[in-house]
C-alpha positions as CSV (number, residue, x, y, z in Angstrom):
1,M,0.0,0.0,0.0
2,E,1.2,3.5,-0.8
3,K,2.5,4.9,2.5
4,K,2.4,8.7,1.8
5,I,-0.2,10.9,0.0
6,R,-0.2,14.6,-0.7
7,A,-1.6,16.4,2.3
8,A,-0.1,19.9,3.0
9,A,-1.7,21.3,-0.2
10,D,-5.1,20.0,0.9
11,L,-5.2,21.9,4.2
12,A,-8.5,23.7,3.3
13,A,-10.1,20.3,2.3
14,I,-8.9,18.8,5.6
15,K,-10.3,21.6,7.7
16,A,-13.6,21.4,5.8
17,F,-13.7,17.6,6.5
18,L,-13.2,18.2,10.2
19,T,-15.8,20.9,10.6
20,R,-18.6,20.8,8.0
21,G,-21.5,18.7,9.2
22,V,-19.4,17.3,12.0
23,E,-20.8,16.8,15.5
24,N,-17.6,15.5,17.3
25,V,-14.1,14.2,16.6
26,Y,-12.4,11.7,19.0
27,P,-10.0,12.1,20.6
28,S,-9.9,15.7,19.1
29,A,-10.1,17.6,15.9
30,E,-6.6,18.9,16.4
31,A,-5.1,15.3,16.8
32,L,-6.9,14.1,13.6
33,E,-5.9,17.2,11.7
34,K,-2.2,16.5,12.6
35,K,-2.6,12.9,11.4
36,L,-4.2,13.9,8.1
37,L,-1.5,16.5,7.5
38,S,1.2,13.9,8.1
39,G,0.7,12.5,4.6
40,D,0.1,9.0,6.0
41,K,-2.4,7.1,3.9
42,L,-5.2,6.2,6.4
43,T,-7.8,3.4,6.3
44,I,-11.2,4.8,6.9
45,Y,-14.6,3.0,7.0
46,L,-18.3,3.5,7.3
47,G,-20.5,0.6,8.4
48,V,-24.0,0.1,7.0
49,D,-26.4,-2.6,8.2
50,P,-28.7,-3.8,5.4
51,T,-31.9,-3.7,7.4
52,G,-33.8,-2.5,4.4
53,P,-33.3,-2.5,0.6
54,D,-32.5,1.2,0.3
55,L,-29.8,3.6,1.3
56,H,-31.1,7.0,2.1
57,L,-30.0,10.6,2.8
58,G,-29.1,9.6,6.4
59,H,-26.5,7.3,4.9
60,A,-25.5,9.9,2.3
61,I,-24.2,12.3,5.0
62,P,-21.3,10.1,6.3
63,M,-20.8,8.8,2.8
64,R,-20.1,12.3,1.6
65,K,-17.5,12.6,4.3
66,L,-15.9,9.4,3.1
67,A,-15.9,10.9,-0.5
68,E,-14.0,13.9,0.8
69,L,-11.2,11.6,2.2
70,Q,-11.2,9.4,-0.9
71,K,-10.4,12.5,-3.0
72,L,-7.5,13.1,-0.7
73,G,-6.1,9.7,-1.5
74,H,-7.0,7.7,1.6
75,K,-8.2,4.0,1.6
76,I,-12.0,3.9,2.0
77,I,-14.0,0.9,3.0
78,L,-17.8,0.6,2.9
79,L,-18.5,-2.2,5.3
80,I,-21.8,-4.0,4.9
81,G,-23.0,-5.4,8.2
82,D,-24.5,-8.5,6.8
83,F,-23.9,-10.4,10.0
84,T,-24.7,-7.6,12.5
85,A,-27.9,-6.8,10.6
86,M,-29.3,-10.3,11.5
87,I,-29.1,-9.2,15.1
88,G,-30.0,-5.6,14.7
89,D,-28.4,-2.4,16.1
90,P,-30.3,-1.5,19.4
91,T,-29.4,2.2,18.9
92,D,-32.5,4.4,19.7
93,K,-34.7,1.4,19.9
94,A,-37.4,1.2,22.6
95,A,-37.8,-2.5,22.2
96,V,-35.9,-5.6,21.0
97,R,-35.6,-5.6,17.2
98,Q,-37.0,-8.5,15.3
99,P,-34.0,-10.5,13.9
100,L,-33.6,-10.8,10.1
101,T,-32.8,-14.0,8.2
102,R,-29.7,-14.4,6.1
103,A,-31.8,-14.4,3.0
104,Q,-33.5,-11.1,4.0
105,V,-30.2,-9.4,4.7
106,L,-28.6,-10.5,1.4
107,A,-31.7,-9.4,-0.5
108,N,-31.7,-6.0,1.2
109,C,-28.1,-5.2,0.2
110,K,-28.3,-6.4,-3.3
111,S,-28.2,-2.9,-4.9
112,Y,-26.2,-1.1,-2.2
113,K,-23.1,-0.8,-4.3
114,E,-25.1,0.7,-7.2
115,Q,-26.8,3.2,-4.8
116,A,-23.6,4.1,-3.0
117,S,-21.8,4.7,-6.3
118,K,-23.9,7.9,-6.6
119,I,-21.6,9.3,-3.9
120,L,-18.5,7.1,-3.7
121,D,-16.1,6.0,-6.5
122,F,-15.7,2.2,-6.8
123,G,-13.4,2.5,-9.8
124,G,-10.3,4.5,-10.8
125,K,-6.9,4.6,-9.1
126,N,-8.2,4.7,-5.5
127,P,-11.5,2.6,-5.5
128,V,-13.7,2.2,-2.5
129,E,-13.6,-1.3,-1.2
130,M,-16.8,-3.1,-0.1
131,K,-16.5,-5.6,2.6
132,F,-18.9,-7.8,4.5
133,N,-18.5,-8.5,8.3
134,S,-19.8,-12.0,8.0
135,A,-16.4,-12.8,6.6
136,W,-15.0,-12.8,10.1
137,L,-17.9,-12.6,12.6
138,A,-19.6,-15.8,11.3
139,K,-16.3,-17.7,11.8
140,M,-15.9,-16.8,15.5
141,K,-16.0,-19.6,18.0
142,F,-17.7,-19.3,21.3
143,A,-14.3,-19.1,23.0
144,D,-13.5,-16.1,20.8
145,I,-16.7,-14.4,21.8
146,L,-16.0,-14.9,25.5
147,E,-12.6,-13.4,25.0
148,L,-14.2,-10.4,23.3
149,T,-16.7,-9.9,26.1
150,S,-14.0,-9.9,28.8
151,H,-12.9,-6.4,27.6
152,F,-16.3,-4.8,28.4
153,T,-18.6,-4.6,31.4
154,V,-22.3,-4.6,31.9
155,Q,-22.0,-1.2,33.5
156,Q,-20.5,0.2,30.3
157,M,-23.5,-1.1,28.3
158,V,-26.2,0.2,30.6
159,Q,-24.8,3.7,30.4
160,R,-26.6,4.0,27.1
161,D,-29.7,6.1,27.4
162,M,-31.9,3.6,25.6
163,F,-30.9,0.8,27.9
164,K,-31.4,3.0,30.9
165,R,-35.0,3.8,29.7
166,R,-35.8,0.2,29.2
167,V,-34.6,-0.7,32.6
168,E,-36.7,2.1,34.2
169,E,-39.7,1.0,32.1
170,D,-39.1,-2.7,33.0
171,K,-38.7,-3.6,29.3
172,P,-36.4,-6.5,28.2
173,I,-32.9,-6.1,26.9
174,A,-31.6,-9.0,24.9
175,I,-28.1,-10.3,25.5
176,T,-27.5,-10.0,21.8
177,E,-28.1,-6.2,22.1
178,F,-25.2,-6.0,24.5
179,L,-23.1,-8.0,22.0
180,Y,-23.9,-5.7,19.1
181,P,-21.4,-2.9,20.0
182,L,-18.7,-5.5,20.6
183,M,-19.2,-7.0,17.2
184,Q,-19.0,-3.5,15.6
185,A,-15.9,-2.8,17.7
186,Y,-14.3,-6.0,16.4
187,D,-14.9,-4.9,12.8
188,S,-12.4,-2.0,13.4
189,V,-9.8,-4.4,14.8
190,V,-10.1,-6.9,12.0
191,M,-9.9,-4.3,9.3
192,D,-7.1,-2.4,11.3
193,V,-8.7,1.0,10.5
194,D,-7.4,4.4,11.5
195,L,-10.7,6.2,11.4
196,E,-14.4,5.4,11.5
197,V,-17.1,7.8,10.2
198,G,-20.7,7.6,11.2
199,G,-23.8,9.5,12.4
200,N,-23.7,10.8,15.9
201,D,-26.3,8.2,16.9
202,Q,-23.5,5.7,16.4
203,T,-21.2,7.3,18.9
204,F,-21.4,4.6,21.5
205,N,-20.7,1.8,19.0
206,M,-17.8,3.6,17.3
207,L,-16.2,4.5,20.6
208,A,-16.4,0.8,21.6
209,G,-14.2,0.1,18.6
210,R,-11.8,2.8,19.7
211,D,-11.5,1.2,23.1
212,L,-11.0,-2.3,21.7
213,M,-8.4,-1.1,19.2
214,K,-6.4,0.3,22.1
215,I,-6.7,-2.9,24.1
216,L,-5.9,-5.4,21.4
217,K,-3.6,-3.4,19.1
218,N,-2.4,-0.5,21.2
219,K,-3.4,1.7,18.3
220,E,-5.3,5.0,18.2
221,K,-8.5,4.9,16.2
222,F,-10.1,8.2,15.4
223,V,-13.8,8.7,15.3
224,V,-15.8,11.3,13.4
225,T,-19.5,11.6,14.1
226,S,-21.6,13.6,11.7
227,K,-24.7,15.6,12.4
228,L,-28.1,14.0,11.6
229,L,-30.7,15.2,9.3
230,T,-33.7,15.5,11.5
231,D,-37.4,16.5,11.0
232,P,-39.1,19.2,13.0
233,T,-39.8,16.8,15.9
234,G,-36.1,16.1,16.2
235,K,-36.3,12.5,14.8
236,K,-33.7,11.5,12.3
237,M,-34.8,11.0,8.7
238,G,-34.6,7.3,8.1
239,K,-36.1,3.9,7.4
240,T,-37.6,3.4,10.8
241,E,-39.3,6.8,10.9
242,G,-40.8,6.3,7.4
243,N,-39.9,9.8,6.2
244,M,-36.7,9.0,4.2
245,I,-35.6,10.0,0.8
246,T,-33.8,7.0,-0.7
247,L,-30.9,7.1,-3.1
248,G,-33.1,5.0,-5.5
249,D,-35.9,7.6,-5.6
250,S,-36.8,9.1,-8.9
251,P,-35.6,12.7,-9.5
252,E,-39.2,13.9,-9.3
253,D,-39.9,12.1,-6.0
254,M,-36.6,13.2,-4.5
255,Y,-37.2,16.9,-5.5
256,G,-40.8,16.8,-4.2
257,K,-39.9,15.2,-0.9
258,V,-37.3,17.9,-0.2
259,M,-39.9,20.6,-1.0
260,S,-42.1,19.0,1.6
261,W,-39.5,19.6,4.3
262,S,-40.1,22.3,6.9
263,D,-38.4,25.7,6.4
264,D,-36.1,25.1,9.4
265,M,-34.5,22.1,7.6
266,I,-33.2,24.3,4.7
267,A,-29.9,25.3,6.4
268,S,-29.0,21.9,7.7
269,G,-29.9,20.4,4.3
270,F,-27.4,22.7,2.5
271,E,-24.7,22.0,5.1
272,L,-25.1,18.3,5.2
273,L,-26.0,17.4,1.6
274,T,-24.4,20.0,-0.7
275,D,-21.1,21.7,-1.3
276,V,-22.5,25.3,-1.1
277,P,-20.0,27.3,1.0
278,I,-21.1,27.7,4.7
279,K,-20.8,31.4,4.4
280,E,-23.5,31.4,1.6
281,V,-25.7,29.2,3.8
282,E,-25.4,31.6,6.6
283,E,-26.3,34.5,4.2
284,M,-29.4,32.5,3.2
285,V,-30.5,32.1,6.8
286,H,-30.0,35.9,7.4
287,T,-32.0,36.7,4.2
288,M,-34.9,34.4,5.3
289,E,-34.8,36.1,8.8
290,Q,-35.2,39.4,7.0
291,G,-38.4,38.2,5.3
292,E,-37.3,36.5,2.1
293,N,-39.6,33.6,1.0
294,P,-37.9,30.3,2.1
295,M,-39.4,28.6,-0.9
296,T,-36.7,30.2,-3.1
297,F,-33.9,28.5,-1.1
298,K,-35.8,25.2,-0.7
299,R,-36.1,24.9,-4.5
300,Q,-32.3,25.5,-4.8
301,L,-31.7,22.8,-2.2
302,A,-33.9,20.3,-3.9
303,K,-32.3,20.9,-7.2
304,K,-28.8,20.6,-5.8
305,I,-29.6,17.4,-4.0
306,V,-31.1,15.8,-7.2
307,S,-28.2,17.1,-9.3
308,S,-25.5,15.8,-7.1
309,L,-27.1,12.3,-6.6
310,I,-28.3,11.8,-10.2
311,S,-27.3,14.5,-12.8
312,L,-27.5,18.2,-13.6
313,K,-30.1,17.4,-16.2
314,A,-32.2,15.4,-13.7
315,G,-32.1,18.3,-11.3
316,K,-33.3,20.8,-14.0
317,D,-36.0,18.4,-15.2
318,A,-37.2,17.7,-11.7
319,E,-37.4,21.4,-11.0
320,A,-39.4,22.0,-14.2
321,N,-41.7,19.1,-13.4
322,F,-42.4,20.5,-9.9
323,T,-43.2,23.9,-11.3
324,N,-45.7,22.4,-13.8
325,V,-47.4,20.0,-11.4
326,H,-47.4,22.1,-8.2
327,Q,-47.3,25.7,-9.2
328,K,-49.0,25.7,-12.6
329,H,-51.2,22.7,-11.6
330,E,-50.4,20.9,-14.8
331,Q,-49.8,17.1,-15.3
332,P,-46.3,15.9,-15.9
333,E,-45.4,15.4,-19.6
334,E,-44.2,11.8,-18.9
335,M,-45.8,9.3,-16.5
336,P,-46.0,5.6,-16.1
337,E,-48.8,3.7,-17.9
338,F,-51.0,1.0,-16.7
339,K,-52.9,-1.2,-19.1
340,M,-56.3,-2.2,-17.8
341,Q,-57.7,-5.6,-18.7
342,N,-61.2,-4.0,-19.0
343,S,-62.2,-0.4,-20.0
344,K,-63.8,0.0,-16.5
345,L,-62.3,-0.8,-13.1
346,K,-63.2,0.1,-9.5
347,I,-61.0,3.0,-8.4
348,V,-59.8,1.1,-5.3
349,D,-58.6,-1.7,-7.6
350,A,-57.1,0.7,-10.1
351,L,-55.0,2.4,-7.3
352,V,-53.6,-1.0,-6.1
353,E,-53.0,-2.7,-9.5
354,S,-51.3,0.4,-10.9
355,G,-48.9,0.5,-8.0
356,L,-50.0,3.9,-6.6
357,V,-50.8,2.3,-3.2
358,Q,-49.8,-0.9,-1.5
359,S,-53.3,-2.1,-0.4
360,K,-57.0,-1.6,-0.7
361,T,-57.1,-0.2,2.8
362,D,-54.5,2.4,1.9
363,A,-56.5,3.2,-1.3
364,R,-59.8,3.7,0.7
365,R,-57.9,6.0,3.1
366,Q,-56.4,8.1,0.3
367,I,-59.8,8.5,-1.3
368,E,-61.6,9.4,2.0
369,Q,-58.9,12.0,2.7
370,G,-59.4,13.6,-0.8
371,G,-56.0,12.5,-2.0
372,V,-57.1,10.8,-5.2
373,K,-58.0,12.5,-8.5
374,V,-59.1,11.3,-11.9
375,D,-58.3,13.6,-14.7
376,G,-57.7,16.4,-12.2
377,E,-61.1,15.9,-10.3
378,V,-61.1,14.8,-6.7
379,V,-62.8,11.4,-6.1
380,R,-64.3,10.8,-2.6
381,D,-66.5,7.8,-3.3
382,V,-64.6,4.6,-2.5
383,G,-67.1,2.7,-4.6
384,A,-66.5,4.7,-7.7
385,T,-65.2,3.3,-11.0
386,V,-62.7,4.7,-13.4
387,K,-62.7,4.3,-17.2
388,A,-59.7,4.2,-19.5
389,P,-58.2,6.3,-20.9
390,A,-57.7,8.5,-17.8
391,V,-55.0,10.0,-15.6
392,L,-55.1,8.6,-12.0
393,Q,-53.4,10.7,-9.4
394,K,-52.5,10.1,-5.8
395,G,-51.3,13.0,-3.7
396,K,-49.4,15.8,-5.4
397,R,-46.6,13.9,-7.1
398,H,-47.8,10.5,-8.2
399,F,-49.5,10.0,-11.6
400,V,-50.4,6.9,-13.7
401,K,-51.9,7.0,-17.1
402,L,-54.7,4.3,-17.4
403,I,-54.9,2.9,-20.9
């Protein structure tokens, strides 16, 4: 492996890495800056458990930090927690997670590399390496696990807020949940990493790896925790909360979902998900405080997110589509088609069979709430029928042409 990389000339990039969107640096930002400026080629990783089939903007934030270091020449590893996902990370969970099967986990991560490639480079002279922690965790013997547990105490584990709450509420804590941070910690040791990057909700798990690295290898492991993208209630945007924007979303859906964010998410969105200089973001905030319409900046944010994850053309097209559909109240020029077997179909069945909703129950709920239109007219009768040709619409962004 190449020992040295260019560093001194990248001081500005290093300082941006250490500050932008960063919650904490362990042991300190100063120590990590010194290490990055040394020119040593570091091994850095982000771990992702495939508990669902989609990566989302919550994953994009630390992946963008990895991309910064990849451009500086460091070795980057995207670790797929195919073994740990079967147990489930207890972070922020009020109850024991339902375990996943091996088949479910493998199915979930099938397209992770394709999705992650929208941010990370898996080719070129310094490609990101993808690893799977089942390669070592699945091979551990019981004696190995006992040895690993000897380095941690129950007191360390119950310091976690979620475990404290469960104890106070007399809710169960599975032994496997205590083992999860140990397994994540062991990932760092096996890969012999210098730095781990992750969301600030992963601080406990990442610091466990830092402790284990000191114990087993007498080596410093740096940890960088990124800020989280949260909704107005303070909950992170993610799979569990059901409010995520996935890296596989269409440009139109991605743009529209950003436009549905509250105004107080604009600044954090720019900071965490774009390269717009922080000084400009601060100026936007000041301008909005002076009375400027936040919609102007939210549109800029939506376009930049789509452009960076898909393409500049996709960003422009998504913006135009949003203007037509939401501001001019026009239908999009292109939409998926659904071929009906008969010229007439119950609207509930049409919604389900065309893929606009997942179930008849959801279809009825959408109709009763006034969220369904046929050719621009709201339909409130769950027993109504629809004839082809027609345009079936759910909500503000989802259209299907019935033929």
